[in-house]
C-alpha positions as CSV (number, residue, x, y, z in Angstrom):
1,M,-26.7,2.2,1.4
2,D,-26.2,2.1,-2.3
3,F,-22.8,0.5,-2.6
4,E,-23.0,0.4,-6.4
5,K,-23.2,4.2,-6.6
6,T,-20.2,5.6,-8.4
7,I,-18.8,8.7,-6.7
8,D,-16.5,11.0,-8.6
9,R,-13.7,11.7,-6.1
10,K,-11.4,13.5,-8.5
11,Q,-10.5,17.1,-7.6
12,T,-11.5,16.6,-4.0
13,S,-7.9,16.5,-2.7
14,S,-8.3,12.7,-2.4
15,V,-5.0,11.0,-1.7
16,K,-6.3,7.9,-3.5
17,W,-7.5,9.6,-6.7
18,D,-5.8,13.0,-7.0
19,R,-2.3,11.8,-6.3
20,A,-2.6,8.8,-8.6
21,E,-0.8,10.5,-11.5
22,K,2.1,11.7,-9.2
23,I,2.5,8.2,-7.7
24,F,1.9,6.0,-10.7
25,G,3.1,8.3,-13.5
26,S,-0.1,8.4,-15.5
27,S,-3.5,10.2,-15.4
28,D,-5.4,7.2,-16.7
29,V,-4.5,4.8,-13.9
30,L,-7.4,3.3,-12.0
31,P,-6.3,3.7,-8.3
32,M,-7.0,0.6,-6.2
33,W,-4.3,1.0,-3.6
34,V,-4.6,3.2,-0.4
35,A,-7.0,1.7,2.1
36,D,-10.1,3.8,1.9
37,M,-13.4,2.8,0.3
38,D,-15.1,4.3,-2.7
39,F,-18.5,4.0,-1.0
40,D,-20.8,6.7,0.3
41,N,-20.7,7.3,4.1
42,A,-23.5,6.2,6.5
43,R,-26.3,8.7,6.7
44,P,-26.2,9.1,10.5
45,I,-22.5,10.2,10.2
46,K,-23.3,12.8,7.5
47,D,-26.4,14.0,9.3
48,A,-24.5,14.5,12.5
49,L,-21.8,16.6,10.8
50,R,-24.5,18.6,8.9
51,K,-26.3,19.3,12.1
52,M,-23.1,20.5,13.8
53,I,-22.3,22.9,11.0
54,D,-25.9,24.2,10.8
55,D,-26.5,24.6,14.6
56,E,-23.2,25.3,16.2
57,V,-20.2,27.7,16.4
58,L,-17.1,25.7,15.4
59,G,-15.1,26.7,18.5
60,Y,-13.1,24.7,21.1
61,T,-14.8,21.5,22.2
62,F,-14.1,18.7,24.6
63,P,-15.1,15.0,24.2
64,P,-18.6,14.4,25.4
65,D,-19.6,11.5,27.7
66,S,-21.7,10.2,24.9
67,L,-18.6,9.5,22.8
68,F,-17.0,7.4,25.5
69,T,-20.3,5.6,25.9
70,A,-20.4,4.8,22.2
71,I,-16.9,3.5,22.3
72,S,-17.5,1.4,25.4
73,N,-20.7,-0.1,24.0
74,W,-19.1,-0.9,20.7
75,Q,-16.1,-2.7,22.3
76,N,-18.3,-4.6,24.7
77,T,-20.8,-5.7,22.0
78,N,-18.5,-6.4,19.1
79,H,-15.2,-7.4,20.8
80,N,-16.2,-8.9,24.2
81,M,-14.2,-6.1,25.8
82,P,-15.9,-4.5,28.8
83,T,-14.5,-1.0,28.7
84,K,-15.0,2.0,31.0
85,R,-14.3,5.6,30.3
86,E,-11.1,5.5,32.2
87,N,-9.8,2.8,29.9
88,I,-10.1,5.1,26.8
89,L,-7.6,7.6,25.5
90,L,-8.4,9.6,22.4
91,S,-5.8,10.0,19.7
92,P,-5.6,11.7,16.3
93,G,-4.9,8.3,14.6
94,V,-3.6,4.8,15.1
95,L,-0.1,5.8,13.8
96,S,0.0,8.7,16.2
97,S,-0.9,6.1,18.9
98,I,2.0,3.9,17.9
99,A,4.4,6.8,18.0
100,V,3.1,7.7,21.5
101,A,3.5,4.0,22.6
102,V,7.0,3.8,21.3
103,Q,8.0,6.9,23.2
104,A,6.1,5.8,26.4
105,F,7.5,2.3,26.6
106,T,10.9,2.4,25.0
107,D,14.0,4.5,25.0
108,P,16.1,5.7,21.9
109,G,18.1,2.7,20.7
110,D,15.7,0.1,22.1
111,S,14.5,-2.8,20.0
112,V,11.0,-3.2,18.6
113,L,9.8,-6.3,16.7
114,I,7.3,-6.3,13.8
115,H,6.1,-9.0,11.4
116,D,7.4,-9.3,7.9
117,P,5.5,-8.4,5.7
118,V,3.3,-5.9,7.5
119,Y,1.9,-2.4,7.1
120,P,4.9,-0.1,6.2
121,P,4.3,2.7,8.7
122,F,5.0,0.2,11.5
123,F,8.6,0.4,10.4
124,S,8.7,4.1,9.8
125,M,7.0,5.1,13.1
126,V,9.6,3.1,15.1
127,N,12.5,4.1,12.9
128,K,11.6,7.8,13.0
129,N,11.6,7.6,16.8
130,E,15.2,6.4,16.8
131,R,14.4,2.8,17.9
132,Q,15.9,-0.3,16.3
133,V,13.4,-2.2,14.1
134,Y,13.6,-6.0,13.9
135,R,11.4,-8.2,11.7
136,T,10.1,-11.7,12.2
137,P,9.0,-13.5,9.1
138,L,5.5,-14.8,8.6
139,N,5.3,-18.4,7.2
140,L,3.0,-19.3,4.4
141,E,1.0,-22.4,5.4
142,N,-2.1,-23.7,3.5
143,G,-2.5,-20.4,1.7
144,Q,-2.3,-18.2,4.9
145,Y,0.3,-16.6,7.0
146,S,1.3,-18.0,10.4
147,M,3.6,-16.7,13.1
148,D,7.0,-18.2,13.6
149,F,7.0,-18.4,17.4
150,D,10.5,-19.9,17.6
151,D,11.9,-17.0,15.7
152,I,9.9,-14.5,17.9
153,E,11.2,-16.1,21.1
154,R,14.8,-16.1,19.7
155,Q,14.6,-12.4,18.9
156,F,12.9,-11.5,22.2
157,K,15.8,-13.1,23.9
158,D,18.8,-12.3,21.7
159,E,17.8,-8.8,20.6
160,H,16.3,-7.7,23.9
161,I,13.0,-6.7,22.4
162,K,11.0,-4.1,24.4
163,M,7.9,-3.9,22.2
164,F,6.0,-5.9,19.6
165,V,3.6,-4.1,17.2
166,L,0.9,-6.5,15.9
167,S,-1.5,-6.0,13.0
168,N,-4.6,-7.8,14.2
169,P,-6.1,-8.6,11.7
170,H,-3.1,-8.6,9.5
171,N,-2.5,-6.0,6.8
172,P,-1.8,-6.8,4.0
173,G,-2.6,-10.6,4.2
174,G,-6.0,-10.3,5.8
175,R,-5.2,-13.1,8.3
176,V,-7.4,-13.2,11.4
177,W,-5.1,-14.6,14.2
178,S,-6.6,-17.4,16.3
179,E,-7.0,-17.4,20.0
180,N,-4.2,-20.0,20.3
181,E,-1.8,-17.9,18.3
182,L,-2.5,-14.8,20.3
183,I,-2.1,-16.6,23.6
184,Q,1.3,-18.0,22.5
185,L,2.3,-14.5,21.5
186,V,1.2,-12.8,24.7
187,E,2.7,-15.5,26.9
188,L,6.1,-14.9,25.2
189,C,5.6,-11.2,25.8
190,K,5.0,-11.8,29.5
191,K,8.0,-14.2,29.7
192,Y,10.4,-11.6,28.2
193,S,8.7,-8.4,29.5
194,V,7.7,-7.2,26.1
195,I,4.8,-4.7,25.6
196,L,2.3,-5.8,22.9
197,I,0.7,-3.1,20.8
198,S,-2.3,-4.6,19.0
199,D,-3.4,-2.5,16.0
200,E,-7.1,-3.6,15.6
201,I,-8.2,-0.9,13.1
202,H,-9.4,-3.7,10.7
203,S,-11.1,-5.8,13.4
204,D,-14.6,-4.8,12.4
205,L,-14.1,-5.9,8.8
206,V,-14.1,-9.6,9.4
207,Y,-15.9,-12.1,7.2
208,S,-18.6,-14.4,8.5
209,E,-16.5,-17.5,8.8
210,N,-14.0,-15.8,11.2
211,T,-14.0,-14.1,14.6
212,C,-11.4,-11.5,15.4
213,V,-10.2,-11.7,19.0
214,S,-8.5,-8.9,21.0
215,P,-5.6,-10.5,22.9
216,V,-6.3,-8.3,26.0
217,T,-9.6,-10.2,26.5
218,L,-8.1,-13.7,26.7
219,D,-6.7,-13.6,30.2
220,A,-6.9,-11.0,33.0
221,S,-3.2,-10.9,33.3
222,Y,-2.8,-9.8,29.7
223,K,-4.1,-6.3,30.7
224,D,-0.7,-5.6,32.1
225,W,1.0,-6.3,28.8
226,V,-1.4,-5.4,25.9
227,I,-2.4,-2.0,24.5
228,T,-5.2,-2.0,22.0
229,L,-5.4,0.6,19.2
230,H,-8.7,1.1,17.4
231,S,-10.7,3.5,15.3
232,A,-14.0,3.9,13.5
233,T,-12.2,5.4,10.5
234,K,-11.5,2.3,8.5
235,T,-14.8,0.5,9.2
236,F,-16.9,3.5,8.4
237,N,-14.8,5.1,5.7
238,I,-14.1,8.3,7.6
239,A,-10.2,8.3,7.6
240,G,-10.2,12.0,6.9
241,V,-11.7,12.9,10.3
242,K,-8.4,11.8,12.1
243,T,-9.8,10.3,15.3
244,S,-8.9,7.0,17.0
245,F,-8.7,5.6,20.5
246,I,-6.3,3.7,22.7
247,L,-7.7,1.1,25.1
248,V,-5.5,0.5,28.2
249,F,-6.5,-1.4,31.3
250,N,-3.3,-1.1,33.4
251,E,-3.0,2.2,35.3
252,D,0.8,2.3,35.2
253,L,0.8,1.8,31.4
254,K,-1.9,4.4,31.1
255,E,0.1,7.0,33.1
256,K,3.0,6.5,30.7
257,L,0.8,7.0,27.7
258,V,-0.9,10.1,29.1
259,K,2.5,11.6,29.9
260,V,3.7,11.4,26.3
261,Q,0.3,12.5,25.0
262,E,0.4,15.6,27.1
263,E,4.0,16.4,26.2
264,T,3.1,16.2,22.5
265,E,-0.5,17.3,22.5
266,L,-1.5,14.0,20.8
267,D,-4.5,13.7,23.2
268,I,-6.5,16.3,21.2
269,V,-8.9,15.3,18.4
270,N,-11.0,17.6,16.3
271,T,-14.7,18.2,16.7
272,F,-15.7,16.6,13.4
273,G,-13.8,13.5,14.3
274,M,-15.5,13.1,17.7
275,R,-19.0,13.6,16.2
276,A,-18.4,11.3,13.2
277,T,-17.0,8.6,15.5
278,E,-19.9,8.7,17.9
279,A,-22.4,8.7,15.0
280,A,-20.6,5.7,13.4
281,L,-20.4,3.6,16.5
282,A,-23.7,4.5,18.1
283,E,-26.0,4.9,15.1
284,S,-24.5,3.2,12.0
285,S,-24.6,-0.5,12.8
286,E,-27.1,-1.2,10.0
287,W,-24.7,0.4,7.4
288,H,-21.9,-1.7,8.9
289,V,-23.8,-5.0,8.4
290,A,-24.7,-4.0,4.8
291,L,-21.1,-3.1,4.2
292,L,-19.8,-6.5,5.3
293,E,-22.3,-8.2,2.9
294,K,-21.0,-6.0,0.0
295,L,-17.4,-6.7,0.9
296,E,-18.0,-10.4,1.1
297,A,-19.6,-10.3,-2.3
298,N,-16.7,-8.4,-3.7
299,R,-14.3,-10.8,-2.2
300,S,-16.0,-13.6,-4.0
301,I,-15.8,-11.7,-7.3
302,V,-12.1,-11.3,-6.8
303,T,-11.3,-14.9,-5.9
304,D,-13.6,-16.3,-8.6
305,F,-11.9,-14.1,-11.2
306,F,-8.4,-15.2,-10.1
307,D,-9.5,-18.9,-10.0
308,K,-10.9,-18.7,-13.6
309,E,-8.7,-16.2,-15.4
310,L,-5.4,-16.3,-13.4
311,S,-5.5,-19.8,-12.0
312,D,-1.8,-20.2,-11.7
313,V,-1.4,-17.0,-9.6
314,V,-1.0,-17.6,-5.9
315,Y,-3.1,-15.4,-3.6
316,M,-4.5,-15.3,0.0
317,V,-8.2,-15.4,0.6
318,P,-8.6,-12.5,3.1
319,E,-10.3,-13.5,6.3
320,A,-10.7,-9.8,7.1
321,T,-10.1,-6.4,5.5
322,Y,-11.0,-5.4,2.0
323,L,-7.4,-6.0,0.8
324,F,-6.3,-8.7,-1.6
325,W,-2.7,-9.9,-1.5
326,F,-1.5,-11.8,-4.6
327,D,1.9,-13.1,-5.8
328,A,3.1,-11.5,-9.1
329,S,6.4,-13.4,-9.3
330,R,5.1,-15.2,-12.4
331,L,5.7,-12.0,-14.4
332,G,9.4,-12.2,-13.9
333,V,9.7,-8.5,-13.2
334,D,12.1,-7.0,-10.7
335,N,10.2,-6.5,-7.4
336,D,11.0,-2.8,-7.3
337,K,9.5,-2.4,-10.8
338,L,6.2,-4.2,-10.2
339,R,4.2,-1.1,-9.2
340,E,5.4,0.7,-12.3
341,T,4.7,-2.3,-14.5
342,F,1.1,-2.7,-13.4
343,A,0.5,1.1,-13.8
344,R,2.2,1.2,-17.3
345,I,0.8,-1.9,-18.8
346,G,-2.5,-2.4,-17.0
347,K,-3.3,1.2,-16.1
348,I,-4.0,0.1,-12.5
349,G,-2.5,1.5,-9.3
350,L,-1.7,-1.1,-6.7
351,N,0.5,-1.2,-3.6
352,D,3.8,-3.0,-4.2
353,G,4.6,-5.8,-1.8
354,V,8.3,-4.9,-1.4
355,S,7.3,-1.9,0.7
356,Y,5.7,-4.2,3.3
357,G,9.1,-5.9,4.0
358,P,11.5,-8.3,2.4
359,S,9.0,-11.2,2.6
360,G,6.4,-9.3,0.6
361,K,8.8,-8.6,-2.3
362,S,6.9,-10.4,-5.0
363,Y,3.3,-9.5,-3.9
364,M,0.9,-6.8,-4.8
365,R,-2.0,-5.4,-2.8
366,L,-5.4,-4.7,-4.3
367,N,-8.2,-2.6,-2.5
368,F,-11.5,-4.2,-3.5
369,A,-13.8,-1.8,-1.5
370,V,-15.3,-0.3,-4.7
371,P,-18.5,-0.6,-6.7
372,Q,-18.7,-3.8,-8.8
373,S,-18.2,-2.0,-12.1
374,L,-14.9,-0.5,-10.9
375,L,-13.8,-3.9,-9.4
376,I,-14.4,-5.8,-12.6
377,D,-12.6,-3.1,-14.6
378,G,-9.6,-3.3,-12.1
379,L,-9.5,-7.1,-12.3
380,K,-9.4,-7.0,-16.1
381,R,-6.5,-4.5,-16.0
382,I,-4.6,-6.9,-13.7
383,K,-5.2,-9.7,-16.2
384,T,-3.9,-7.5,-19.0
385,V,-0.5,-7.4,-17.2
386,F,-0.3,-11.1,-16.8
387,D,-1.4,-11.7,-20.4
388,H,1.2,-9.3,-21.6
389,Y,4.0,-11.4,-20.0
390,S,2.5,-14.7,-21.2
391,K,2.9,-13.9,-24.9
C-alpha cells in the first residue's frame, strides 16, 4: 500500500495518460482529469487475477455464489443495505446500467431530469436513447451545492418527468447528500410517479466527517421507486475490468430491467471483472481504509494550497470523491477555452466545467488521486495559469 509509488502508465493504452496529447494538444501536459487513480491496486485483487491466469482455462464462466455474497456483505456492512442475491443484477458498467434503466422505465420521447452541473454521460446516455433531457440547477450555499426542490417539483409536474438520475455523492462537486435532502427527493418522486436512479459509484470514497446514505434504505416504501447503481471499480481503481451491479428490491422493477438486459446482452460481465470485484469487496478492506487516509491527506494539500497561493479562487471542499471543483472565472477566459488555456499555459490537463452543464461553465475539475509529488506539481501548474493572468 505504497501510495507514493510513481507508476509509469505511458504506453499502456491508458486513456488518462496516452490520450493526453490528443485531448489537450501537447505531449508535456500532466493529465489530472479522467477519474481513475495513479495508485497501485490492492494485492488481493492482483493475486486473484494472477491465480486465475496461472490455474485456469480462460473459457466461458458464470458468476459464482461467492461474488454475490461479497456484494451483499459489502452493501450491508458499508451502506446499511441488507441485500440478497435476488436483489443483485450484474452489469458491464454504471453507464450501461443507466442506459438499461432508461430503456426499461421510459419510452422514446419521455422526459428525464438530471442535475446541473453533473457527470456529462448522464446527459449523453439519456439523449442517445432518444429521451428528452431536462436539467435542474444546483444552488451554491455556504460553499456547497444544494438541491432546488421547488424547481424539481415544478419540472416533475410541468415536464411530465418519468425518471431522475442522481449522482450520490455528487460528481463533480463532491457533495454528500443528507438524509433530509434524499427524503425530500424520493417523496417528490413518489408523488409524481418518477423512478429515481441513484448512481452511487463514489459512495465508498467518503471522508470521515460525512456519511453517504443510499436513499433506498431510508424507508421501506422507497424500494418501489429507487434503483441503486454501484461498482467496485472507482473505489478500488479497477475501472478497466468493466463490472458493476444494480441493486433492485421491487420485483416489477427488476423484471423490467432483466427484460432489457436480456434483449441487449447487458447482463454479461467478463471473468476478470467478476474475480477482481469479489477480491476487492471481500479481501481488500485494509487497502480501502489506507486509501481513504491518503485521499484525505491529499485533499488537505489541495485546499491548503488554494487557501495560501490562490486565496481569491472559489472552490468546493469535497465531502466525497477524489475530485476538486474550482472556479476559474477570475481568469476572464471564455468558458469553452478554459481547458485549452490550462493545457497551453500550465501544461496541465483538467476537465472543463462547461461539459458538466451550463451551471458548471466557469469551473474546472482536478483529480487529486495521485502521489504527493505529482499532486504538488499539478497544483503549481494551476497556479502558473492564474499568475499568468494576474500580470
